[in-house]
VOGU-3710 file (C-alpha; in Angstrom, 3 decimals, decimal comma):
1> mlkyiksfll> 133,157/43,851/93,302  134,358/43,679/96,921  133,808/47,433/97,178  130,164/47,111/96,098  129,598/44,108/98,460  130,869/46,197/101,382  128,703/49,111/100,286  125,646/46,883/100,034  126,234/45,408/103,494  126,573/48,906/104,944
11> ffliisaana> 123,338/50,036/103,217  121,494/46,891/104,393  122,661/47,450/107,973  121,397/51,030/107,834  117,997/49,865/106,572  117,813/47,089/109,167  118,711/49,473/111,952  116,023/51,848/110,738  113,377/49,160/111,238  113,776/49,662/114,972
21> faqqvctgal> 112,231/53,136/114,602  108,661/54,013/113,770  109,309/56,487/110,951  111,536/55,288/108,088  112,019/57,837/105,280  114,343/57,286/102,340  117,446/59,440/102,757  118,954/58,475/99,420  117,614/58,843/95,896  114,003/57,977/95,113
31> gdpvinitfg> 112,583/56,521/91,939  109,454/57,574/90,123  106,366/56,382/92,020  105,261/52,836/91,253  101,946/54,082/92,571  100,953/57,671/93,276  97,442/57,804/94,695  96,154/61,416/94,744  92,466/60,393/94,494  92,113/62,527/91,352
41> sgnnfgpvvp> 90,419/65,887/91,022  87,068/67,352/90,082  84,045/69,160/91,459  81,699/68,047/94,241  82,537/64,619/95,698  84,998/62,175/94,142  84,620/58,498/93,168  84,588/55,372/95,308  87,992/54,089/96,443  88,406/50,441/95,323
51> ssgytyvagt> 89,107/47,741/97,958  88,280/49,978/100,930  86,708/48,152/103,869  84,738/51,318/104,715  81,466/52,526/103,197  81,518/55,411/100,720  79,136/58,369/101,120  78,887/61,492/98,993  78,647/63,783/102,015  79,596/63,795/105,677
61> pndgqytvan> 80,777/60,307/106,694  79,693/58,688/109,966  81,649/56,016/111,853  82,941/53,365/109,453  82,349/55,612/106,425  84,506/57,768/104,170  84,099/60,308/101,406  86,364/61,698/98,678  86,272/65,500/98,655  88,203/68,670/97,825
71> ttrglnggwf> 87,717/70,063/101,328  86,183/69,333/104,720  84,345/72,665/104,686  80,635/72,105/105,049  81,080/68,612/106,458  81,406/67,759/110,160  81,372/70,892/112,322  83,893/69,332/114,692  86,547/69,053/111,964  89,202/71,461/110,796
81> aiddhtpgdv> 88,533/73,165/107,469  91,290/71,640/105,358  91,897/71,201/101,646  93,456/68,571/99,422  97,180/68,100/100,059  98,515/67,432/96,538  100,626/70,442/95,428  99,387/72,109/92,249  96,353/69,815/91,981  93,490/72,198/91,139
91> ngymmvinad> 90,244/70,886/92,643  92,207/67,890/93,930  90,562/65,218/96,047  91,577/63,584/99,332  90,089/60,681/101,259  88,212/61,816/104,408  87,702/58,969/106,908  85,453/58,737/109,977  87,090/55,703/111,601  85,023/52,868/113,021
101> nrlgvfyqtt> 85,258/51,546/116,580  86,479/48,306/115,053  89,782/47,590/113,378  89,398/47,914/109,650  91,254/48,480/106,384  90,259/51,800/104,880  92,718/51,662/101,981  94,197/48,690/100,061  95,932/48,223/96,708  98,071/45,622/94,919
111> itnlcpgtty> 101,458/46,469/93,356  103,019/44,322/90,649  106,230/44,270/88,614  108,489/44,865/91,587  112,160/43,887/91,537  113,750/41,419/93,944  116,372/42,749/96,280  115,144/46,338/96,001  114,332/48,794/98,776  111,034/50,723/98,474
121> efaawivnil> 109,523/53,590/100,434  105,826/53,257/101,332  104,480/56,709/102,373  101,262/58,651/102,784  100,208/62,101/104,037  97,804/62,077/106,963  96,182/64,815/109,077  94,120/64,519/112,268  91,052/66,559/111,322  89,513/66,820/114,814
131> nytstqtkpn> 89,647/70,523/115,720  89,591/70,289/119,534  91,526/68,461/122,225  89,584/66,035/124,402  89,433/62,451/125,519  88,299/61,510/122,024  90,050/58,578/120,380  93,194/59,635/118,594  93,800/58,225/115,112  96,273/55,328/115,030
141> vtftienrag> 97,209/53,889/111,644  99,193/50,831/110,529  100,904/50,481/107,141  101,128/46,803/106,172  102,923/45,133/103,258  101,778/41,555/102,572  102,416/38,922/99,957  99,631/37,285/97,997  99,411/34,514/100,612  98,617/37,107/103,290
151> dilksyntgd> 101,950/36,879/105,054  102,991/40,192/106,581  106,310/41,234/105,067  106,502/44,641/106,795  104,340/46,513/109,272  104,663/50,095/110,432  102,501/51,823/113,037  102,156/55,618/113,236  101,308/55,585/116,924  98,608/57,967/118,151
161> ipetgapewk> 98,275/61,003/115,881  97,482/63,839/118,328  95,169/66,801/117,818  96,894/70,079/116,949  95,993/73,731/117,327  95,893/74,037/113,548  95,556/71,332/110,892  98,950/69,835/110,061  99,511/67,466/107,169  102,328/65,031/107,995
171> qyatlfrtqn> 103,996/62,370/105,907  104,276/58,898/107,450  106,584/56,419/105,768  108,356/53,088/106,106  111,033/51,281/104,106  110,664/47,748/102,766  113,181/45,536/100,972  111,934/42,825/98,643  113,485/39,385/98,678  112,075/37,448/95,758
181> etevilkitn> 108,702/39,212/95,728  107,536/40,906/92,541  104,024/41,594/93,818  102,801/42,897/97,182  99,584/44,126/98,759  99,603/47,477/100,571  97,108/48,121/103,351  96,397/51,130/105,590  94,455/50,091/108,663  92,599/51,848/111,499
191> ngnrgagndi> 93,786/50,734/114,947  91,403/52,858/116,996  89,056/51,101/119,379  86,301/53,742/119,468  84,328/55,722/116,931  84,357/58,965/118,929  87,143/61,038/117,366  89,545/58,901/115,360  88,975/60,966/112,149  91,631/61,628/109,483
201> aldditfrac> 92,219/62,817/105,940  94,520/60,773/103,718  96,298/61,844/100,502  99,282/61,261/98,218  100,027/57,573/98,850  103,292/56,608/97,162  105,378/53,469/96,754  108,711/53,924/95,039  112,235/52,616/94,899  114,790/53,942/97,396
211> gptltpsinn> 118,503/53,688/96,772  121,871/55,332/97,268  122,329/59,062/96,966  123,027/60,317/93,430  124,909/63,614/93,187  124,634/65,120/89,672  126,812/67,841/88,137  127,501/69,625/84,851  131,166/70,141/84,033  131,918/69,096/87,633
221> asanisvceg> 129,798/71,974/88,974  126,604/71,466/90,909  124,815/74,423/89,362  122,594/74,138/86,299  123,702/76,160/83,293  122,125/78,821/81,126  123,377/79,691/77,623  122,092/81,630/74,654  120,183/80,478/71,621  122,559/79,663/68,813
231> ssgsyvlsag> 125,346/78,687/71,196  127,581/75,695/70,563  129,488/73,696/73,143  130,032/70,368/74,877  128,847/69,723/78,418  129,844/66,807/80,640  126,949/65,480/82,728  127,928/63,143/85,563  126,643/61,849/88,882  128,348/60,368/91,908
241> isagyldpaf> 126,713/57,484/93,774  126,945/56,643/97,447  127,135/53,136/98,950  124,073/50,913/98,707  124,063/48,761/95,564  126,037/45,503/95,153  126,437/45,936/91,409  125,003/49,273/90,272  123,976/49,909/86,688  123,117/53,272/85,144
251> qwqkfdgtnw> 120,870/54,784/82,493  120,734/58,483/81,449  117,323/59,918/80,609  116,037/63,070/78,897  112,681/64,716/79,611  110,526/65,135/76,486  108,048/67,508/78,120  105,798/64,705/79,354  107,926/61,660/80,200  111,490/60,757/80,990
261> idisgentqq> 112,958/58,836/78,044  116,048/56,582/78,150  118,966/57,849/76,045  120,149/54,883/74,059  123,683/53,751/74,839  124,230/56,186/77,716  124,813/53,648/80,508  127,681/55,053/82,538  127,885/57,655/85,273  128,884/60,233/82,702
271> tnvnltnaps> 127,442/61,477/79,408  128,186/64,338/77,039  125,661/66,811/75,690  126,872/68,544/72,531  125,120/71,741/71,402  125,495/73,156/67,900  123,627/76,358/67,114  121,283/75,380/69,933  117,595/76,314/69,683  115,920/77,996/72,634
281> gifryrltaa> 114,314/75,757/75,210  114,829/73,994/78,534  116,560/70,609/78,400  116,436/68,299/81,426  118,627/65,238/82,013  118,958/62,815/84,892  120,823/59,654/85,804  118,835/56,617/86,943  120,427/53,679/88,784  119,511/50,204/90,002
291> erqnigslnc> 121,063/46,866/90,666  122,329/45,613/87,331  119,769/42,799/87,067  116,962/45,338/87,654  118,067/48,309/85,493  115,644/47,347/82,738  112,617/47,981/84,964  111,510/51,548/85,655  109,926/50,341/88,901  113,332/49,418/90,256
301> rvaseplvit> 115,345/52,509/89,454  116,152/55,555/91,522  116,844/58,893/89,868  119,063/61,893/90,469  117,746/65,413/90,666  117,415/66,752/87,095  120,298/68,596/85,455  118,913/71,563/83,526  120,465/73,236/80,503  118,463/76,368/79,698
311> inpklntvas> 118,877/77,744/76,165  117,619/81,317/76,445  116,117/83,005/73,383  118,432/85,395/71,611  118,355/88,826/73,122  117,321/91,417/70,561  117,311/94,756/72,273  116,458/97,823/70,207  117,792/101,246/71,163  115,782/104,389/70,403
321> nngptcigst> 115,336/107,982/71,522  112,607/110,588/71,461  114,553/113,011/69,248  115,287/114,957/67,232  114,961/117,547/69,941  115,981/121,098/70,667  118,786/122,608/72,665  117,833/122,779/76,333  115,244/120,026/76,164  115,295/116,419/77,423
331> iqlsatdgtt> 116,378/113,289/75,559  114,877/109,933/76,597  117,031/106,967/75,583  115,206/103,635/75,520  116,135/99,965/75,228  113,746/97,052/74,819  114,826/93,551/75,908  117,339/92,836/78,640  117,957/92,645/82,360  121,112/94,734/82,719
341> fswtgpngyt> 122,203/97,574/80,471  125,345/99,534/79,681  125,079/102,748/77,637  127,946/104,714/76,086  127,815/107,893/74,022  129,502/111,175/73,030  131,647/113,084/75,519  132,292/110,000/77,643  128,605/109,442/78,424  127,765/106,222/80,347
351> stdknpvltn> 124,709/104,868/82,100  123,468/101,544/83,468  119,781/102,517/83,364  117,487/100,790/80,928  115,936/104,091/79,822  118,301/106,905/80,847  117,339/110,571/80,556  119,606/113,385/79,321  118,471/116,804/80,539  119,188/120,299/79,172
361> vqlaasgiyt> 120,927/118,833/76,138  123,266/120,915/73,999  124,560/120,431/70,451  127,503/118,415/71,814  125,061/115,709/72,933  124,364/114,811/69,301  125,816/111,535/68,099  125,632/107,751/68,346  124,598/106,116/71,632  125,284/102,396/72,095
371> vtatsngcss> 123,564/100,070/74,563  124,736/96,585/75,497  121,882/94,613/77,067  122,351/91,299/78,861  119,919/88,718/80,220  120,469/85,136/81,370  123,967/85,136/79,954  122,896/86,509/76,562  123,807/89,937/75,251  122,687/92,244/72,469
381> vsttevnvie> 124,084/95,525/71,170  122,073/98,284/69,541  122,668/101,924/68,633  120,560/105,031/68,240  121,492/108,437/66,869  120,598/111,512/68,882  120,065/114,716/66,902  120,010/118,009/68,857  118,643/120,886/66,767  119,328/124,622/66,916
391> pievstnfns> 116,407/126,548/68,423  113,809/128,189/66,181  113,987/131,963/65,651  110,535/133,401/65,055  110,097/136,584/62,988  106,861/138,619/62,742  105,772/141,584/60,617  105,172/143,739/63,697  105,164/143,660/67,464  102,211/145,972/67,892
401> vitcenkpvq> 99,830/147,714/65,489  96,915/150,170/65,800  93,892/149,809/63,533  90,283/150,872/63,335  87,463/148,650/64,476  86,396/146,136/61,782  89,436/146,972/59,661  91,387/143,727/58,883  95,074/143,382/59,747  97,355/140,691/58,346
411> lvasggltyk> 99,510/138,856/60,868  102,719/137,339/59,471  105,152/134,933/61,183  108,098/132,970/59,756  110,894/130,642/60,851  109,215/127,227/60,929  107,087/124,689/59,139  103,856/124,853/61,102  102,064/127,709/62,820  99,346/127,842/65,467
421> wfpveglsna> 97,775/131,142/66,563  95,904/131,810/69,784  93,297/133,042/70,477  91,493/131,951/67,336  88,677/134,528/67,605  88,775/137,056/64,797  91,277/135,056/62,679  90,657/133,870/59,136  92,767/130,723/59,799  94,601/129,897/63,029
431> nianpiatpk> 96,935/127,342/61,396  98,727/129,321/58,691  101,686/131,695/58,769  99,735/134,798/57,639  96,127/134,890/58,841  93,872/137,944/58,564  92,858/139,314/61,970  89,631/141,263/62,561  89,287/141,344/66,337  86,459/143,198/68,067
441> estiytvtvs> 88,692/144,254/70,938  92,389/144,906/71,398  94,012/141,461/71,380  97,439/139,943/72,036  97,959/137,061/69,593  100,487/134,313/70,379  101,924/132,254/67,537  103,669/128,897/68,147  106,099/128,088/65,363  107,424/124,542/64,948
451> ngncsatatl> 109,733/122,705/62,589  108,356/119,329/63,657  110,737/118,868/66,571  111,408/122,259/68,109  109,026/125,120/68,697  109,103/128,751/69,796  106,523/131,470/70,372  106,086/135,174/69,626  103,352/137,696/70,390  101,712/140,368/68,227
461> tvniiknava> 99,435/143,011/69,719  96,547/144,431/67,692  95,209/147,628/69,316  91,665/148,477/68,180  90,426/152,079/67,861  86,683/151,969/68,245  84,662/153,686/65,480  82,648/156,791/66,347  78,989/155,839/66,893  76,291/158,450/67,534
471> dagndmktle> 73,030/157,797/69,369  70,672/160,808/69,465  68,258/159,037/71,777  64,512/158,468/71,479  62,169/160,982/69,843  60,779/163,556/72,290  57,586/165,640/72,866  57,083/168,954/74,585  54,663/171,853/74,859  55,209/175,169/73,233
481> gksvvlngnv> 57,362/177,279/75,486  58,702/174,275/77,383  62,293/172,914/77,155  63,618/169,354/76,768  67,088/167,878/77,313  68,360/165,868/74,349  69,684/162,410/75,402  72,703/162,096/73,101  75,333/159,401/73,532  78,600/158,769/71,653
491> tgdnvryfwt> 80,918/155,724/71,775  84,325/155,198/70,246  87,933/156,207/70,785  89,230/159,779/70,210  85,818/161,108/69,104  84,363/164,624/68,681  80,615/165,382/68,393  78,065/168,196/67,749  74,350/168,822/66,998  72,747/170,311/63,904
501> psdylddptk> 70,884/172,521/63,501  72,007/174,532/66,427  68,679/176,449/66,515  67,049/176,687/69,932  69,920/174,762/71,588  71,781/176,187/74,533  75,079/174,518/73,346  75,280/172,325/70,196  78,654/170,877/71,298  77,209/169,203/74,391
511> lnpiatppvd> 75,909/165,646/74,350  72,857/166,738/76,350  71,940/170,274/75,288  68,717/171,988/76,332  66,318/172,489/73,408  63,427/175,017/73,397  61,982/174,823/69,911  58,694/176,666/69,167  57,665/174,119/66,527  58,405/170,522/65,567
521> itytlhaesn> 62,078/170,018/64,716  64,620/167,239/63,919  68,098/167,432/65,488  71,076/165,424/64,194  73,920/164,239/66,490  77,231/163,894/64,602  80,097/161,665/65,922  83,433/161,926/64,101  86,658/159,947/64,672  89,739/162,085/65,149
531> sgclsssddv> 91,806/158,990/64,222  90,363/158,655/60,740  88,095/155,728/61,637  84,413/155,523/60,715  82,068/158,375/61,756  78,280/158,291/62,152  75,201/160,420/62,867  71,757/159,872/64,355  68,505/161,925/64,385  65,999/162,733/67,091
541> fvkvypkiii> 62,572/164,269/66,382  61,132/166,776/68,889  57,336/167,138/68,671  56,138/170,587/69,963  52,519/170,739/71,028  50,730/174,122/71,275  50,438/175,743/74,691  47,288/174,625/76,592  45,274/177,574/78,099  42,255/176,572/80,221
551> ansftpngdg> 39,660/179,298/81,046  38,365/179,264/84,603  34,883/180,772/83,798  32,346/181,276/81,025  28,815/182,860/80,711  26,427/180,546/78,828  23,619/183,207/78,601  23,100/183,162/74,848  24,512/186,648/74,172  27,094/185,183/71,815
561> indtwtipai> 29,946/186,242/74,038  31,836/183,641/76,061  28,826/181,304/75,838  30,985/178,095/75,866  33,928/176,675/77,759  36,529/176,583/75,003  40,073/175,137/75,319  42,318/176,560/72,547  44,759/174,083/70,857  42,906/171,036/72,247
571> dafpdakikv> 42,338/169,961/68,643  46,040/169,063/68,489  45,247/166,134/70,792  42,814/163,846/68,954  42,736/161,387/71,869  41,979/163,991/74,540  39,520/163,039/77,278  37,679/165,721/79,322  35,501/165,170/82,352  33,630/167,814/84,469
581> tnrygklvye> 31,831/167,073/87,733  29,865/169,153/90,210  30,975/169,589/93,745  29,302/166,303/94,641  31,396/164,414/92,072  28,493/163,887/89,667  29,602/163,886/86,018  28,012/166,815/84,199  30,155/166,914/81,022  32,396/164,482/79,165
591> nngiyspwng> 34,203/164,695/75,825  36,323/161,914/74,206  38,161/162,362/70,921  37,242/165,341/68,670  36,707/168,289/70,937  33,238/169,872/71,321  33,171/172,985/73,579  30,935/172,709/76,654  27,817/174,915/76,646  27,139/174,708/80,407
601> ktqgkdlpsa> 24,388/172,155/80,051  24,024/168,578/81,170  21,530/166,310/79,490  20,172/169,423/77,655  19,481/171,357/80,827  21,253/174,517/81,981  23,407/174,088/84,985  23,207/176,703/87,695  25,959/179,140/88,420  28,520/177,265/90,442
611> tyyytiylnq> 32,024/175,983/90,516  32,690/172,788/88,585  35,759/170,550/88,557  37,554/169,169/85,512  40,226/166,616/84,525  41,824/166,726/81,092  43,867/163,838/79,593  45,760/164,901/76,471  47,928/161,790/75,732  50,500/159,555/77,403
621> dfsifsgwvf> 53,199/162,177/77,172  51,469/164,630/79,497  50,200/164,531/83,008  46,482/164,934/83,561  45,393/168,559/83,906  42,910/169,268/86,712  41,245/172,409/88,075  37,946/174,285/88,336  35,734/176,378/86,108  32,899/178,765/87,195
631> ivr> 29,623/179,082/85,317  28,264/182,644/85,499  24,543/183,097/84,761
//
């Protein structure tokens, strides 16, 4: 008991000495807040603050007014753009105060259920929101703790809060020790004497117990522990306590995910946590302490930092590989869950990669590969079997073949389970072992043979001999005694050719012989393959018109001799057109179609002896004949 009395006196002297200084922050353990004013959260402006001596506005406050907002953006242009202070409070509010030129309480609240003889920390976060330095009034705030009768039990003044180059939230705090009080009134008051300047934001007002330092440990180690799901074991949780309480009492608590719950019967500085086939999860424990007469009140206790036992889910890594694969290829080993990995395998193989790669593998790489994965103290072992396969040997029915155009050739490959041929043009089926090929041109076919894991290729060349194709050209026309050149053409590989009949040809073995037939005739061009491929022939008809003889005079005198201008063989041209003009270009005779010899008259009248000029159109195959004829009287 004497030890605790000395400790208490020492703690009380420290607290008393601290009262001589403006800022008094708890340096020991803190309890859960008796109050924790964050002003809530939401959109737009927040609600009215009860018991404030200032006037609430949902917008920019003037002197003696305040608002509750997420941010100062869009409010007074002379203020910093700052946001709510509360960590992790999405859309959190803060109190924004435009101080009056009169002293006034801008925040007040009553706290009940306090414990006698207990030290508390009264704190709040404040920021000077004026964004320029001037002679403006600097905020000056007083924290006051009063009893119900209005007696001041503790007062703390922040002093002038200066402007800063950037907004700076700062916590201001004081310590207060109750005597017999169980209820107090907290006030935060403006001490400024002018309205110009003197603007602040206020957030996170707390009032909570302050006590000796609690130093927690697990198995006498300061670090938290991490074990695996399904583990079993016993863990000693303990906490040391510094001087400060006359007669300390203790209570262990466990966090249930929402609240800290007292563990029944665990009232010493040490407790045991026994795990049997532990489920995964995070388990938090802490030691709370207070004077013995106050331990039953949560408002009087201080708490240690939590001790955390993390039960990590079982690690279940799965090993796999991308095989089976072929000699010379790459194997990709893979593991799923884990943080660190250790692989072992045939021929002394090791790796610490999660997904190691084996390159240019040989048959000796086949076998079992084992990975040990670890994470957060848990481990898992898994194996995978690598299968390296002998390469495929592709066989084909030929390397190269010669065939005639349009004559099918069967391609045959073997050595695998699946087959793919390329190009696909001219193939009956590109996905079988023995397609029929009928290419138009010489083609190199590539076949890819696979057994599902390995593949290999081979090539087969099909050389095409083009069939012999004869083209005798278009039918032709000529005049008797004239020659024409036959326009023969032959395509194909290794071809010979000739014309029949050979009559009136200068050389029947030429593609373009000269023909001088006296009468109509049909010539046949023969093209024959010397390689045994298909041959062909083609005909051309040569039309031979009679020779055109045009007299240059006649004597239309009625003696029955040479009385008309007659053109022999003109009857062979049913579409002939004849025109005769005099020397002045006047038309004196015209004949279209069936020929009627000219009798030297025009419009039934004899023409005088003279020279006349003619044009004769036979058909489209001949040029127009022109010349003169003389009438002799």
